[in-house]
N, C-alpha and C positions, 0 to 999 in steps of 0.2 A: 786792720786791727788782729791781734793775737790775744788770747786770753794770758793774763798775768795775775798772780796772786800777792797781795800786799799785806801786811800785818797793820792793824790799827792801833797797837801799841810797839813800840820799837823792840822790846824783849820778848814778844811772843814767840815761842819755839814750836816747831811744826814737828820734830822729832829729835832725839840727842844730837846735838851739834848742828843742826839745821836752823835758819831763821829765814823768815821772809824779810824784805826790805820794806821800810814804813812806806805809807802811801805817798807818791811824788806829787804832794799838792803845788810844788814850784812849777809843775808842768801842766797844770790843770787850770781851768778856770776858776777865778777867785771865788765864786759861788759855791764850789764844790766843798771847799774848807768849812762851809757853814752846815750843809744839810747832809753831809755823809756821816760825821760823828752823831748826828741826831738819829739818822738810820740805823747806824751801828748798834746805838744803845736801845734801840727799840722804842724809841720816844715818838709820841704822835705829834706830827707838825704838818703844816701846810706852807705854802709858799709861791712864789713866782720869780721867774728870770726873764727879762726881756733882753735881747741881743740886737745889734747893730752891726752893720757891716762897716769896717774901717780899713781903707786901703786893701780891699780884697778879703779880708779876715773878719770873721765874726768875734764880736767882743761883749762882754757883759755891758748893758746899757743902764738899767734899774732893775734891781733885785731886791727880794725880802722874803724872809722866812721866819715863822713863829711857831712855838710849840701849841698844841691843841689842848685847851683845858680839860680837866678829868672831872 
C-alpha cells in the first residue's frame, strides 16, 4: 500500500487549481461506503462487518452500521 489522499466531496480544492480525486468506493468493500462518510462527518456510530472467503478472496458476508444516540 502507498498513502493516497482523496476528497470526500468532489469539488474540494487543496490549493488553487489542484483537486483530490473522490474516494474510489467502487474499488473498496461495499461496507466502506457506509461508515467512511459517518467518520468524516464526525458522527458517532457503531457497527460490525463479517467477511468470508470466496474463491480465495475475502468479501463482506454480513454487516451493519448505526449511529449512536446522543
